[in-house]
Every structure is written in C-alpha cells, then in structure tokens.
TIVO-2410 file (N, C-alpha, C; in nm, 3 decimals):
# residues 173
REC num residu      c1      c2      c3 atome chaine
REC   1      M  -1.272   1.713   2.751     N      A
REC   1      M  -1.269   1.580   2.735    CA      A
REC   1      M  -1.139   1.529   2.652     C      A
REC   2      D  -1.080   1.627   2.565     N      A
REC   2      D  -0.956   1.576   2.490    CA      A
REC   2      D  -0.841   1.558   2.594     C      A
REC   3      E  -0.841   1.684   2.703     N      A
REC   3      E  -0.742   1.645   2.798    CA      A
REC   3      E  -0.727   1.525   2.888     C      A
REC   4      D  -0.871   1.488   2.902     N      A
REC   4      D  -0.857   1.356   2.999    CA      A
REC   4      D  -0.818   1.238   2.891     C      A
REC   5      N  -0.854   1.233   2.773     N      A
REC   5      N  -0.817   1.154   2.694    CA      A
REC   5      N  -0.656   1.158   2.653     C      A
REC   6      N  -0.595   1.265   2.663     N      A
REC   6      N  -0.452   1.281   2.660    CA      A
REC   6      N  -0.373   1.247   2.753     C      A
REC   7      H  -0.443   1.257   2.881     N      A
REC   7      H  -0.391   1.207   3.004    CA      A
REC   7      H  -0.373   1.070   3.029     C      A
REC   8      Q  -0.499   1.001   2.982     N      A
REC   8      Q  -0.509   0.859   2.959    CA      A
REC   8      Q  -0.417   0.801   2.908     C      A
REC   9      N  -0.394   0.835   2.766     N      A
REC   9      N  -0.303   0.784   2.692    CA      A
REC   9      N  -0.161   0.809   2.733     C      A
REC  10      D  -0.103   0.938   2.788     N      A
REC  10      D  -0.002   0.927   2.836    CA      A
REC  10      D   0.038   0.846   2.947     C      A
REC  11      Q  -0.056   0.821   3.024     N      A
REC  11      Q  -0.053   0.732   3.155    CA      A
REC  11      Q  -0.043   0.582   3.101     C      A
REC  12      F  -0.122   0.552   3.007     N      A
REC  12      F  -0.117   0.428   2.962    CA      A
REC  12      F   0.027   0.393   2.881     C      A
REC  13      I   0.060   0.489   2.818     N      A
REC  13      I   0.198   0.479   2.734    CA      A
REC  13      I   0.307   0.464   2.834     C      A
REC  14      E   0.307   0.529   2.955     N      A
REC  14      E   0.403   0.518   3.041    CA      A
REC  14      E   0.408   0.382   3.112     C      A
REC  15      E   0.281   0.343   3.124     N      A
REC  15      E   0.277   0.190   3.193    CA      A
REC  15      E   0.326   0.095   3.103     C      A
REC  16      Q   0.287   0.096   2.961     N      A
REC  16      Q   0.316   0.013   2.879    CA      A
REC  16      Q   0.473   0.022   2.825     C      A
REC  17      K   0.536   0.143   2.848     N      A
REC  17      K   0.672   0.162   2.813    CA      A
REC  17      K   0.764   0.087   2.935     C      A
REC  18      S   0.722   0.095   3.054     N      A
REC  18      S   0.811   0.045   3.161    CA      A
REC  18      S   0.785  -0.085   3.143     C      A
REC  19      S   0.662  -0.162   3.116     N      A
REC  19      S   0.648  -0.300   3.118    CA      A
REC  19      S   0.718  -0.369   2.994     C      A
REC  20      D   0.702  -0.297   2.858     N      A
REC  20      D   0.756  -0.337   2.753    CA      A
REC  20      D   0.917  -0.348   2.761     C      A
REC  21      E   0.963  -0.253   2.787     N      A
REC  21      E   1.110  -0.227   2.795    CA      A
REC  21      E   1.170  -0.297   2.902     C      A
REC  22      S   1.102  -0.343   3.002     N      A
REC  22      S   1.170  -0.462   3.116    CA      A
REC  22      S   1.149  -0.581   3.058     C      A
REC  23      Q   1.040  -0.626   2.974     N      A
REC  23      Q   1.048  -0.745   2.913    CA      A
REC  23      Q   1.145  -0.781   2.807     C      A
REC  24      A   1.186  -0.663   2.716     N      A
REC  24      A   1.260  -0.697   2.612    CA      A
REC  24      A   1.409  -0.650   2.632     C      A
REC  25      Q   1.489  -0.715   2.583     N      A
REC  25      Q   1.621  -0.671   2.581    CA      A
REC  25      Q   1.669  -0.599   2.460     C      A
REC  26      F   1.645  -0.460   2.449     N      A
REC  26      F   1.682  -0.408   2.320    CA      A
REC  26      F   1.819  -0.380   2.297     C      A
REC  27      R   1.861  -0.418   2.159     N      A
REC  27      R   1.991  -0.399   2.119    CA      A
REC  27      R   2.031  -0.264   2.091     C      A
REC  28      Q   2.139  -0.205   2.135     N      A
REC  28      Q   2.192  -0.090   2.125    CA      A
REC  28      Q   2.267  -0.079   1.996     C      A
REC  29      I   2.229   0.028   1.910     N      A
REC  29      I   2.295   0.042   1.785    CA      A
REC  29      I   2.373   0.179   1.794     C      A
REC  30      S   2.499   0.188   1.761     N      A
REC  30      S   2.549   0.312   1.745    CA      A
REC  30      S   2.504   0.400   1.611     C      A
REC  31      K   2.518   0.527   1.622     N      A
REC  31      K   2.496   0.604   1.491    CA      A
REC  31      K   2.559   0.551   1.382     C      A
REC  32      D   2.711   0.539   1.384     N      A
REC  32      D   2.787   0.477   1.275    CA      A
REC  32      D   2.738   0.355   1.219     C      A
REC  33      D   2.691   0.256   1.326     N      A
REC  33      D   2.643   0.124   1.292    CA      A
REC  33      D   2.515   0.145   1.208     C      A
REC  34      L   2.431   0.220   1.256     N      A
REC  34      L   2.297   0.258   1.177    CA      A
REC  34      L   2.331   0.293   1.051     C      A
REC  35      K   2.413   0.399   1.049     N      A
REC  35      K   2.428   0.455   0.922    CA      A
REC  35      K   2.504   0.367   0.823     C      A
REC  36      Q   2.578   0.266   0.867     N      A
REC  36      Q   2.626   0.157   0.781    CA      A
REC  36      Q   2.514   0.052   0.743     C      A
REC  37      I   2.438   0.023   0.828     N      A
REC  37      I   2.334  -0.081   0.800    CA      A
REC  37      I   2.228  -0.014   0.693     C      A
REC  38      Y   2.214   0.118   0.729     N      A
REC  38      Y   2.108   0.187   0.617    CA      A
REC  38      Y   2.188   0.185   0.491     C      A
REC  39      K   2.298   0.230   0.462     N      A
REC  39      K   2.380   0.227   0.353    CA      A
REC  39      K   2.383   0.078   0.268     C      A
REC  40      D   2.402  -0.010   0.348     N      A
REC  40      D   2.407  -0.152   0.304    CA      A
REC  40      D   2.276  -0.183   0.245     C      A
REC  41      H   2.169  -0.153   0.334     N      A
REC  41      H   2.024  -0.165   0.294    CA      A
REC  41      H   1.988  -0.098   0.151     C      A
REC  42      I   2.026   0.022   0.131     N      A
REC  42      I   2.002   0.103   0.021    CA      A
REC  42      I   2.063   0.022  -0.110     C      A
REC  43      K   2.175  -0.023  -0.066     N      A
REC  43      K   2.245  -0.097  -0.181    CA      A
REC  43      K   2.171  -0.241  -0.211     C      A
REC  44      W   2.131  -0.291  -0.113     N      A
REC  44      W   2.047  -0.407  -0.141    CA      A
REC  44      W   1.936  -0.390  -0.211     C      A
REC  45      I   1.844  -0.293  -0.158     N      A
REC  45      I   1.734  -0.261  -0.261    CA      A
REC  45      I   1.759  -0.210  -0.401     C      A
REC  46      K   1.854  -0.123  -0.438     N      A
REC  46      K   1.902  -0.081  -0.549    CA      A
REC  46      K   1.940  -0.200  -0.634     C      A
REC  47      S   2.018  -0.276  -0.599     N      A
REC  47      S   2.073  -0.412  -0.655    CA      A
REC  47      S   1.955  -0.539  -0.658     C      A
REC  48      K   1.858  -0.508  -0.607     N      A
REC  48      K   1.752  -0.620  -0.579    CA      A
REC  48      K   1.801  -0.739  -0.514     C      A
REC  49      G   1.884  -0.703  -0.418     N      A
REC  49      G   1.948  -0.811  -0.338    CA      A
REC  49      G   2.077  -0.879  -0.365     C      A
REC  50      K   2.136  -0.841  -0.476     N      A
REC  50      K   2.258  -0.885  -0.515    CA      A
REC  50      K   2.372  -0.823  -0.447     C      A
REC  51      E   2.349  -0.722  -0.411     N      A
REC  51      E   2.466  -0.643  -0.320    CA      A
REC  51      E   2.400  -0.596  -0.186     C      A
REC  52      G   2.509  -0.561  -0.110     N      A
REC  52      G   2.460  -0.502   0.018    CA      A
REC  52      G   2.402  -0.601   0.119     C      A
REC  53      K   2.301  -0.541   0.202     N      A
REC  53      K   2.239  -0.654   0.282    CA      A
REC  53      K   2.107  -0.585   0.346     C      A
REC  54      R   2.007  -0.662   0.358     N      A
REC  54      R   1.904  -0.610   0.395    CA      A
REC  54      R   1.898  -0.576   0.549     C      A
REC  55      A   1.840  -0.454   0.593     N      A
REC  55      A   1.826  -0.417   0.710    CA      A
REC  55      A   1.769  -0.516   0.817     C      A
REC  56      D   1.868  -0.556   0.920     N      A
REC  56      D   1.800  -0.635   1.033    CA      A
REC  56      D   1.812  -0.561   1.157     C      A
REC  57      L   1.709  -0.497   1.198     N      A
REC  57      L   1.704  -0.404   1.325    CA      A
REC  57      L   1.595  -0.459   1.428     C      A
REC  58      R   1.591  -0.606   1.415     N      A
REC  58      R   1.495  -0.653   1.521    CA      A
REC  58      R   1.567  -0.636   1.658     C      A
REC  59      L   1.468  -0.615   1.748     N      A
REC  59      L   1.501  -0.591   1.879    CA      A
REC  59      L   1.604  -0.455   1.928     C      A
REC  60      S   1.586  -0.380   1.822     N      A
REC  60      S   1.665  -0.250   1.818    CA      A
REC  60      S   1.616  -0.156   1.907     C      A
REC  61      N   1.692  -0.079   1.996     N      A
REC  61      N   1.651   0.059   2.054    CA      A
REC  61      N   1.668   0.155   1.954     C      A
REC  62      L   1.551   0.213   1.888     N      A
REC  62      L   1.578   0.338   1.783    CA      A
REC  62      L   1.472   0.430   1.855     C      A
REC  63      K   1.476   0.449   1.975     N      A
REC  63      K   1.378   0.544   2.054    CA      A
REC  63      K   1.423   0.679   2.028     C      A
REC  64      G   1.322   0.757   1.961     N      A
REC  64      G   1.342   0.891   1.939    CA      A
REC  64      G   1.441   0.934   1.821     C      A
REC  65      L   1.481   0.842   1.719     N      A
REC  65      L   1.553   0.903   1.614    CA      A
REC  65      L   1.469   0.958   1.508     C      A
REC  66      K   1.555   1.050   1.444     N      A
REC  66      K   1.470   1.112   1.327    CA      A
REC  66      K   1.532   1.033   1.189     C      A
REC  67      L   1.421   0.967   1.154     N      A
REC  67      L   1.442   0.883   1.045    CA      A
REC  67      L   1.348   0.921   0.913     C      A
REC  68      K   1.324   1.051   0.897     N      A
REC  68      K   1.232   1.120   0.808    CA      A
REC  68      K   1.293   1.094   0.689     C      A
REC  69      K   1.178   1.049   0.575     N      A
REC  69      K   1.219   0.998   0.469    CA      A
REC  69      K   1.298   0.876   0.431     C      A
REC  70      A   1.309   0.813   0.543     N      A
REC  70      A   1.416   0.715   0.519    CA      A
REC  70      A   1.339   0.576   0.447     C      A
REC  71      V   1.421   0.518   0.365     N      A
REC  71      V   1.392   0.421   0.294    CA      A
REC  71      V   1.408   0.287   0.353     C      A
REC  72      L   1.312   0.216   0.412     N      A
REC  72      L   1.329   0.077   0.492    CA      A
REC  72      L   1.250  -0.006   0.448     C      A
REC  73      A   1.224   0.007   0.329     N      A
REC  73      A   1.129  -0.118   0.252    CA      A
REC  73      A   1.191  -0.235   0.285     C      A
REC  74      Y   1.115  -0.337   0.324     N      A
REC  74      Y   1.164  -0.488   0.326    CA      A
REC  74      Y   1.248  -0.499   0.460     C      A
REC  75      A   1.263  -0.393   0.534     N      A
REC  75      A   1.352  -0.424   0.661    CA      A
REC  75      A   1.288  -0.495   0.762     C      A
REC  76      D   1.362  -0.552   0.860     N      A
REC  76      D   1.307  -0.621   0.967    CA      A
REC  76      D   1.329  -0.546   1.099     C      A
REC  77      L   1.221  -0.486   1.146     N      A
REC  77      L   1.224  -0.397   1.268    CA      A
REC  77      L   1.123  -0.468   1.397     C      A
REC  78      Q   1.100  -0.589   1.372     N      A
REC  78      Q   1.044  -0.664   1.451    CA      A
REC  78      Q   1.070  -0.649   1.606     C      A
REC  79      Q   0.987  -0.622   1.698     N      A
REC  79      Q   0.999  -0.585   1.832    CA      A
REC  79      Q   1.112  -0.508   1.870     C      A
REC  80      S   1.116  -0.402   1.795     N      A
REC  80      S   1.191  -0.298   1.808    CA      A
REC  80      S   1.124  -0.177   1.901     C      A
REC  81      N   1.213  -0.106   1.946     N      A
REC  81      N   1.163   0.023   2.036    CA      A
REC  81      N   1.188   0.131   1.929     C      A
REC  82      L   1.042   0.178   1.897     N      A
REC  82      L   1.040   0.305   1.818    CA      A
REC  82      L   0.948   0.410   1.880     C      A
REC  83      F   0.982   0.423   2.003     N      A
REC  83      F   0.907   0.515   2.092    CA      A
REC  83      F   0.936   0.664   2.038     C      A
REC  84      R   0.849   0.746   1.999     N      A
REC  84      R   0.854   0.886   1.967    CA      A
REC  84      R   0.958   0.897   1.837     C      A
REC  85      V   0.956   0.793   1.743     N      A
REC  85      V   1.053   0.810   1.644    CA      A
REC  85      V   0.993   0.886   1.531     C      A
REC  86      N   1.059   0.955   1.444     N      A
REC  86      N   1.002   1.033   1.344    CA      A
REC  86      N   1.038   0.956   1.208     C      A
REC  87      L   0.931   0.902   1.166     N      A
REC  87      L   0.957   0.843   1.030    CA      A
REC  87      L   0.867   0.908   0.926     C      A
REC  88      Q   0.827   1.030   0.936     N      A
REC  88      Q   0.759   1.117   0.842    CA      A
REC  88      Q   0.803   1.102   0.705     C      A
REC  89      Q   0.710   1.051   0.602     N      A
REC  89      Q   0.737   1.038   0.459    CA      A
REC  89      Q   0.845   0.927   0.425     C      A
REC  90      A   0.857   0.825   0.537     N      A
REC  90      A   0.948   0.713   0.487    CA      A
REC  90      A   0.885   0.602   0.422     C      A
REC  91      I   0.939   0.525   0.359     N      A
REC  91      I   0.908   0.418   0.272    CA      A
REC  91      I   0.923   0.278   0.341     C      A
REC  92      L   0.818   0.223   0.419     N      A
REC  92      L   0.815   0.121   0.487    CA      A
REC  92      L   0.729  -0.021   0.413     C      A
REC  93      I   0.744  -0.026   0.283     N      A
REC  93      I   0.662  -0.107   0.200    CA      A
REC  93      I   0.722  -0.262   0.260     C      A
REC  94      R   0.627  -0.322   0.288     N      A
REC  94      R   0.654  -0.477   0.334    CA      A
REC  94      R   0.751  -0.478   0.435     C      A
REC  95      T   0.761  -0.384   0.524     N      A
REC  95      T   0.857  -0.362   0.650    CA      A
REC  95      T   0.796  -0.471   0.746     C      A
REC  96      N   0.872  -0.548   0.820     N      A
REC  96      N   0.824  -0.619   0.926    CA      A
REC  96      N   0.839  -0.540   1.065     C      A
REC  97      L   0.709  -0.488   1.114     N      A
REC  97      L   0.720  -0.416   1.236    CA      A
REC  97      L   0.646  -0.499   1.356     C      A
REC  98      K   0.639  -0.617   1.333     N      A
REC  98      K   0.563  -0.716   1.446    CA      A
REC  98      K   0.603  -0.690   1.551     C      A
REC  99      K   0.498  -0.657   1.647     N      A
REC  99      K   0.522  -0.672   1.776    CA      A
REC  99      K   0.611  -0.543   1.845     C      A
REC 100      S   0.618  -0.438   1.739     N      A
REC 100      S   0.721  -0.332   1.780    CA      A
REC 100      S   0.641  -0.211   1.867     C      A
REC 101      Y   0.730  -0.143   1.927     N      A
REC 101      Y   0.672  -0.028   1.999    CA      A
REC 101      Y   0.686   0.105   1.950     C      A
REC 102      L   0.563   0.134   1.894     N      A
REC 102      L   0.559   0.260   1.818    CA      A
REC 102      L   0.484   0.371   1.875     C      A
REC 103      C   0.467   0.379   1.989     N      A
REC 103      C   0.402   0.473   2.059    CA      A
REC 103      C   0.457   0.624   2.038     C      A
REC 104      Q   0.363   0.712   2.016     N      A
REC 104      Q   0.391   0.854   1.984    CA      A
REC 104      Q   0.477   0.876   1.878     C      A
REC 105      A   0.480   0.790   1.785     N      A
REC 105      A   0.559   0.784   1.657    CA      A
REC 105      A   0.500   0.889   1.567     C      A
REC 106      N   0.597   0.946   1.478     N      A
REC 106      N   0.524   1.044   1.373    CA      A
REC 106      N   0.529   0.946   1.240     C      A
REC 107      L   0.429   0.887   1.207     N      A
REC 107      L   0.425   0.802   1.075    CA      A
REC 107      L   0.326   0.885   0.973     C      A
REC 108      R   0.351   1.024   0.978     N      A
REC 108      R   0.255   1.099   0.872    CA      A
REC 108      R   0.328   1.082   0.727     C      A
REC 109      M   0.223   1.048   0.631     N      A
REC 109      M   0.268   1.051   0.482    CA      A
REC 109      M   0.380   0.910   0.479     C      A
REC 110      V   0.341   0.810   0.550     N      A
REC 110      V   0.442   0.710   0.530    CA      A
REC 110      V   0.377   0.606   0.451     C      A
REC 111      S   0.453   0.535   0.368     N      A
REC 111      S   0.409   0.415   0.283    CA      A
REC 111      S   0.430   0.296   0.347     C      A
REC 112      L   0.327   0.232   0.412     N      A
REC 112      L   0.313   0.099   0.455    CA      A
REC 112      L   0.250  -0.005   0.407     C      A
REC 113      Y   0.256   0.015   0.274     N      A
REC 113      Y   0.191  -0.095   0.176    CA      A
REC 113      Y   0.238  -0.240   0.218     C      A
REC 114      K   0.137  -0.319   0.253     N      A
REC 114      K   0.164  -0.475   0.306    CA      A
REC 114      K   0.268  -0.488   0.407     C      A
REC 115      A   0.265  -0.376   0.492     N      A
REC 115      A   0.362  -0.376   0.607    CA      A
REC 115      A   0.300  -0.478   0.711     C      A
REC 116      N   0.381  -0.527   0.790     N      A
REC 116      N   0.334  -0.624   0.900    CA      A
REC 116      N   0.360  -0.541   1.030     C      A
REC 117      L   0.230  -0.508   1.089     N      A
REC 117      L   0.230  -0.425   1.225    CA      A
REC 117      L   0.154  -0.516   1.319     C      A
REC 118      E   0.163  -0.644   1.302     N      A
REC 118      E   0.072  -0.740   1.394    CA      A
REC 118      E   0.120  -0.716   1.519     C      A
REC 119      G   0.021  -0.703   1.618     N      A
REC 119      G   0.069  -0.694   1.768    CA      A
REC 119      G   0.139  -0.574   1.834     C      A
REC 120      A   0.142  -0.464   1.737     N      A
REC 120      A   0.233  -0.367   1.761    CA      A
REC 120      A   0.158  -0.290   1.858     C      A
REC 121      E   0.223  -0.204   1.929     N      A
REC 121      E   0.178  -0.080   2.040    CA      A
REC 121      E   0.212   0.037   1.962     C      A
REC 122      I   0.067   0.104   1.933     N      A
REC 122      I   0.091   0.220   1.830    CA      A
REC 122      I   0.013   0.336   1.898     C      A
REC 123      V   0.005   0.346   2.036     N      A
REC 123      V  -0.075   0.433   2.116    CA      A
REC 123      V  -0.021   0.562   2.110     C      A
REC 124      G  -0.106   0.664   2.043     N      A
REC 124      G  -0.086   0.809   2.047    CA      A
REC 124      G  -0.018   0.841   1.924     C      A
REC 125      S   0.007   0.756   1.830     N      A
REC 125      S   0.089   0.786   1.710    CA      A
REC 125      S   0.000   0.855   1.605     C      A
REC 126      S   0.066   0.879   1.503     N      A
REC 126      S  -0.006   0.973   1.377    CA      A
REC 126      S   0.022   0.907   1.265     C      A
REC 127      F  -0.057   0.841   1.200     N      A
REC 127      F  -0.047   0.805   1.058    CA      A
REC 127      F  -0.133   0.896   0.943     C      A
REC 128      C  -0.142   1.000   0.981     N      A
REC 128      C  -0.213   1.105   0.891    CA      A
REC 128      C  -0.159   1.101   0.743     C      A
REC 129      N  -0.267   1.072   0.651     N      A
REC 129      N  -0.212   1.073   0.511    CA      A
REC 129      N  -0.127   0.960   0.490     C      A
REC 130      S  -0.108   0.856   0.553     N      A
REC 130      S  -0.045   0.722   0.520    CA      A
REC 130      S  -0.116   0.617   0.456     C      A
REC 131      N  -0.028   0.558   0.367     N      A
REC 131      N  -0.092   0.445   0.290    CA      A
REC 131      N  -0.058   0.319   0.397     C      A
REC 132      L  -0.172   0.260   0.418     N      A
REC 132      L  -0.155   0.131   0.480    CA      A
REC 132      L  -0.232   0.026   0.407     C      A
REC 133      T  -0.250   0.043   0.290     N      A
REC 133      T  -0.328  -0.051   0.205    CA      A
REC 133      T  -0.254  -0.193   0.214     C      A
REC 134      E  -0.344  -0.297   0.255     N      A
REC 134      E  -0.308  -0.437   0.268    CA      A
REC 134      E  -0.210  -0.453   0.378     C      A
REC 135      A  -0.187  -0.347   0.486     N      A
REC 135      A  -0.093  -0.354   0.604    CA      A
REC 135      A  -0.181  -0.482   0.684     C      A
REC 136      N  -0.107  -0.538   0.778     N      A
REC 136      N  -0.147  -0.626   0.867    CA      A
REC 136      N  -0.131  -0.556   1.017     C      A
REC 137      L  -0.253  -0.533   1.053     N      A
REC 137      L  -0.249  -0.439   1.178    CA      A
REC 137      L  -0.329  -0.527   1.305     C      A
REC 138      K  -0.336  -0.680   1.262     N      A
REC 138      K  -0.394  -0.763   1.340    CA      A
REC 138      K  -0.343  -0.761   1.505     C      A
REC 139      N  -0.464  -0.715   1.600     N      A
REC 139      N  -0.425  -0.717   1.725    CA      A
REC 139      N  -0.335  -0.612   1.791     C      A
REC 140      S  -0.314  -0.511   1.712     N      A
REC 140      S  -0.226  -0.400   1.728    CA      A
REC 140      S  -0.326  -0.309   1.820     C      A
REC 141      N  -0.253  -0.237   1.920     N      A
REC 141      N  -0.308  -0.139   1.989    CA      A
REC 141      N  -0.278  -0.005   1.965     C      A
REC 142      C  -0.402   0.044   1.885     N      A
REC 142      C  -0.408   0.185   1.837    CA      A
REC 142      C  -0.475   0.295   1.900     C      A
REC 143      R  -0.467   0.284   2.042     N      A
REC 143      R  -0.559   0.365   2.123    CA      A
REC 143      R  -0.500   0.519   2.099     C      A
REC 144      G  -0.598   0.614   2.071     N      A
REC 144      G  -0.551   0.750   2.061    CA      A
REC 144      G  -0.462   0.779   1.950     C      A
REC 145      T  -0.458   0.668   1.849     N      A
REC 145      T  -0.372   0.704   1.717    CA      A
REC 145      T  -0.449   0.772   1.608     C      A
REC 146      D  -0.401   0.866   1.522     N      A
REC 146      D  -0.475   0.960   1.432    CA      A
REC 146      D  -0.439   0.891   1.293     C      A
REC 147      F  -0.534   0.852   1.234     N      A
REC 147      F  -0.551   0.789   1.106    CA      A
REC 147      F  -0.625   0.887   1.007     C      A
REC 148      E  -0.635   1.024   1.024     N      A
REC 148      E  -0.688   1.105   0.948    CA      A
REC 148      E  -0.637   1.119   0.809     C      A
REC 149      G  -0.719   1.086   0.707     N      A
REC 149      G  -0.697   1.078   0.563    CA      A
REC 149      G  -0.607   0.976   0.529     C      A
REC 150      A  -0.578   0.875   0.616     N      A
REC 150      A  -0.506   0.746   0.582    CA      A
REC 150      A  -0.584   0.649   0.499     C      A
REC 151      I  -0.514   0.564   0.419     N      A
REC 151      I  -0.574   0.472   0.326    CA      A
REC 151      I  -0.541   0.348   0.389     C      A
REC 152      L  -0.662   0.282   0.417     N      A
REC 152      L  -0.636   0.158   0.492    CA      A
REC 152      L  -0.714   0.038   0.416     C      A
REC 153      L  -0.707   0.044   0.291     N      A
REC 153      L  -0.791  -0.054   0.199    CA      A
REC 153      L  -0.734  -0.211   0.219     C      A
REC 154      K  -0.826  -0.285   0.234     N      A
REC 154      K  -0.786  -0.433   0.271    CA      A
REC 154      K  -0.683  -0.439   0.377     C      A
REC 155      A  -0.678  -0.350   0.479     N      A
REC 155      A  -0.602  -0.367   0.590    CA      A
REC 155      A  -0.646  -0.462   0.678     C      A
REC 156      N  -0.586  -0.547   0.735     N      A
REC 156      N  -0.616  -0.636   0.851    CA      A
REC 156      N  -0.637  -0.567   0.985     C      A
REC 157      L  -0.765  -0.538   1.021     N      A
REC 157      L  -0.782  -0.484   1.150    CA      A
REC 157      L  -0.840  -0.574   1.256     C      A
REC 158      Q  -0.833  -0.696   1.225     N      A
REC 158      Q  -0.890  -0.783   1.322    CA      A
REC 158      Q  -0.834  -0.781   1.467     C      A
REC 159      G  -0.910  -0.743   1.565     N      A
REC 159      G  -0.862  -0.745   1.679    CA      A
REC 159      G  -0.796  -0.620   1.732     C      A
REC 160      V  -0.791  -0.513   1.641     N      A
REC 160      V  -0.747  -0.385   1.666    CA      A
REC 160      V  -0.811  -0.313   1.768     C      A
REC 161      D  -0.731  -0.257   1.868     N      A
REC 161      D  -0.793  -0.175   1.962    CA      A
REC 161      D  -0.793  -0.018   1.899     C      A
REC 162      L  -0.902   0.041   1.870     N      A
REC 162      L  -0.923   0.162   1.798    CA      A
REC 162      L  -0.987   0.255   1.910     C      A
REC 163      L  -0.984   0.244   2.040     N      A
REC 163      L  -1.039   0.317   2.139    CA      A
REC 163      L  -0.973   0.467   2.126     C      A
REC 164      S  -1.069   0.564   2.125     N      A
REC 164      S  -1.024   0.703   2.099    CA      A
REC 164      S  -0.948   0.739   1.990     C      A
REC 165      T  -0.952   0.664   1.886     N      A
REC 165      T  -0.897   0.665   1.781    CA      A
REC 165      T  -0.955   0.770   1.664     C      A
REC 166      F  -0.884   0.830   1.601     N      A
REC 166      F  -0.917   0.954   1.505    CA      A
REC 166      F  -0.935   0.897   1.367     C      A
REC 167      L  -1.036   0.878   1.311     N      A
REC 167      L  -1.059   0.814   1.173    CA      A
REC 167      L  -1.111   0.897   1.064     C      A
REC 168      E  -1.110   1.034   1.099     N      A
REC 168      E  -1.183   1.094   1.006    CA      A
REC 168      E  -1.115   1.128   0.864     C      A
REC 169      D  -1.176   1.105   0.758     N      A
REC 169      D  -1.150   1.103   0.618    CA      A
REC 169      D  -1.069   0.970   0.589     C      A
REC 170      A  -1.045   0.884   0.678     N      A
REC 170      A  -0.971   0.759   0.649    CA      A
REC 170      A  -1.069   0.679   0.552     C      A
REC 171      D  -0.982   0.605   0.448     N      A
REC 171      D  -1.023   0.519   0.354    CA      A
REC 171      D  -1.030   0.364   0.413     C      A
REC 172      L  -1.146   0.317   0.461     N      A
REC 172      L  -1.139   0.190   0.532    CA      A
REC 172      L  -1.210   0.088   0.436     C      A
REC 173      R  -1.213   0.104   0.307     N      A
REC 173      R  -1.265   0.012   0.217    CA      A
REC 173      R  -1.203  -0.140   0.224     C      A
***
C-alpha cells in the first residue's frame, strides 16, 4: 500500500513539476547573489529594518538548495521553486511562501509561525516536529506530506488537500 502511495505521489509531483515550471518563469540566482541577499537579510533582521535589506526571493529557482538552519524570517519567497530544498531547522517566521512549490522539501523542525503558505504545492514534504502555529495553509496541496509531531495551533487549513497525509501526534487545536 505504501509503495502504491509513493508511486502515486511521485507521479503527481512530476506532473505538477512540469506544469508549474512551464507556467512560471523562475528567476535564476547565482550562489554569490544568494549569499549577498542572505547577508543583507540578516543585517536587516538584526537592525530591525534600519540597515540591510529584506530578502526578496519571489519567483526564484532555489531547487535542491541546502538551506539548513537558515534565518529567513519575514522573507518573501512567494511563487518560488523550492523543490527538494533542505530547510531543516530554518526560521521562517512570517515568511511569505504563497503559491510556492515545496514538493519533497525537508521542513523538519522548522519554525513557520504565522507563515503564509496559501495555495502552495507541498506534496511529499516533511514538517515533522515543526511549528506551524497560526500558519496560513489555505488551499494548499499537502498530499503525502508528513506532519508527525507538528504544531498546527490555529493554523488555517481551509481547503487543504490532506490526502494520504501523515498527522500522527500533530497538535491540531
């Protein structure tokens, strides 16, 4: 049964990937540019907006990047390609991920407090032990996503596709 679900998820992801990538023109960002954007963003956070610059990564292709423990609170990642990205233990508080493509992403132990994931494609990802308190997941596709031990207090789950989703020990109050 699990093999059938995995095969269905993989097939769905590949179909979605080709249709989503053909519809959106993702901005290519070099590693050096990404490092500078991140450095400016950290400066912006530490100075409470007086120095640096908030990370604007809208429509960016960040596919497969290793961003473990990244601090991207308040960043704008709207409609970005985050396919198979590793954001384990990242801080994404109030981050805008609206309509982003987060399929097969590692979002374990991530802080997504009040993050906007409305309309995002999150198929086959892992949010194990993540904090999604007050996160907006409205109309997101979370098929086959693992929310084991995740905190979803007051999260907006309206219209969320939870088919084959793993919710063991998730706090849905």
